[in-house]
C-alpha positions in Angstrom: 15.3 29.2 74.7 12.7 28.2 77.5 14.1 25.4 79.7 17.5 25.1 77.7 19.7 25.5 80.7 18.1 22.4 82.4 18.7 20.0 79.6 21.4 17.2 80.7 23.6 15.8 77.8 22.8 11.9 78.2 25.4 9.5 76.9 24.8 8.4 73.4 27.6 6.4 72.0 26.5 4.1 69.2 28.9 1.2 68.1 27.2 1.7 64.8 29.0 4.7 64.2 32.2 3.4 64.0 31.2 0.5 61.9 29.3 2.4 59.4 32.4 5.0 58.9 34.7 2.0 58.5 32.5 0.6 55.6 32.3 4.2 54.0 35.5 4.6 54.2 37.2 2.3 51.2 34.7 4.3 49.1 35.2 7.7 50.1 39.3 7.3 49.3 38.4 8.4 45.7 36.8 11.9 46.9 34.1 13.6 45.1 31.4 12.1 47.1 28.4 13.6 49.1 27.4 11.4 52.2 23.7 12.2 53.1 23.6 10.5 56.5 19.7 10.6 56.9 19.9 8.9 60.4 19.1 9.4 64.2 20.8 12.3 64.7 23.1 11.3 67.4 24.2 8.4 65.1 24.6 10.6 62.2 26.8 13.2 64.2 29.1 10.6 65.2 29.5 8.9 61.7 30.3 12.4 60.4 32.9 13.0 63.1 34.4 9.8 62.4 34.9 10.2 58.9 36.1 14.0 59.3 38.8 12.5 61.8 39.9 10.0 59.3 40.5 13.1 57.0 38.0 11.7 54.5 34.9 14.2 54.6 34.1 17.6 55.9 31.3 17.2 58.5 27.7 19.6 57.7 25.1 19.6 60.3 21.5 20.2 59.1 19.6 19.7 62.7 17.5 22.4 63.3 16.1 20.6 66.2 15.6 23.5 68.8 16.7 22.2 72.1 13.6 22.5 74.8 13.8 20.4 77.8 10.0 19.2 77.4 9.7 18.7 73.4 8.4 16.4 71.3 12.0 15.2 69.7 14.3 14.8 72.8 17.4 16.8 72.7 19.6 15.0 75.6 21.4 12.4 73.4 22.0 14.8 70.5 23.9 17.4 72.8 25.9 14.8 74.3 27.0 13.5 70.6 27.6 17.2 69.7 29.6 18.2 72.4 31.6 15.0 72.6 32.5 14.5 68.9 33.5 18.2 68.5 36.7 16.6 70.1 37.1 14.2 67.3 37.0 16.8 64.6 40.0 17.2 62.4 41.5 21.0 62.2 39.8 22.9 59.3 41.1 21.7 56.1 39.8 21.1 52.5 38.8 17.3 52.5 37.7 14.9 49.3 34.3 14.4 50.4 31.3 16.2 52.5 29.0 14.5 54.8 25.5 16.2 55.6 23.8 15.0 58.3 20.1 15.1 58.2 17.7 14.5 61.2 15.4 11.3 60.3 13.2 11.9 63.2 12.6 15.3 61.9 9.1 14.8 60.9 8.0 12.2 63.4 4.0 11.9 63.7 2.4 12.6 67.0 -0.7 10.7 67.2 -3.7 12.3 69.1 -1.8 15.1 70.8 -3.9 16.2 73.7 -4.5 19.8 74.5 -2.9 18.8 77.7 0.5 18.0 76.1 2.7 20.7 77.2 5.8 19.9 75.1 7.2 22.2 72.7 7.2 21.2 69.0 10.5 21.1 67.8 9.7 19.1 64.6 10.7 20.7 61.3 10.8 20.1 57.5 13.8 20.7 55.2 13.7 22.4 52.0 15.5 22.4 49.0 17.2 25.6 50.0 18.9 23.9 53.0 21.1 22.0 50.6 23.6 23.3 48.2 22.1 23.2 44.4 23.6 20.7 42.0 25.8 23.3 40.4 27.4 24.3 43.8 27.8 20.7 44.6 29.7 20.0 41.3 31.7 23.1 41.5 33.0 21.7 44.5 33.9 18.4 43.3 31.0 16.4 44.1 30.4 13.8 41.7 28.7 11.0 43.7 25.8 10.8 46.2 25.5 8.0 48.9 22.5 8.3 51.3 22.3 6.2 54.4 18.8 6.0 55.8 17.2 4.9 58.9 15.4 1.7 58.1 
């Protein structure tokens, strides 16, 4: 990972995370939900960790944002959230729902990128194979999908 050892996590606490988790909680008490958090990644990580800490959902991260020090998609705040929120997670156990976190910035356009731009291109695309298929989700008890997107 070129430059990764030089990356310093930057604080990224989001007050919206607690609000979003609290708004989702009543719905998730019934079980059988897949929550798709297509948000700015540190916010998605924080919401998923809070839902997990409340014992409402297992957190699944689909965040292949490569941690280069100089990259199109910054990683400092995401690293902070991953490290700090890992302490919030409940011990491994079956929970009634699942929260998938995907990166709403994964396809950020780069307008007129010059040949002098030395940033690593760590953007990516998700494919259907990155998520479980419908049969697998149903076999695991998922009956409903809730999607939160960056607006």
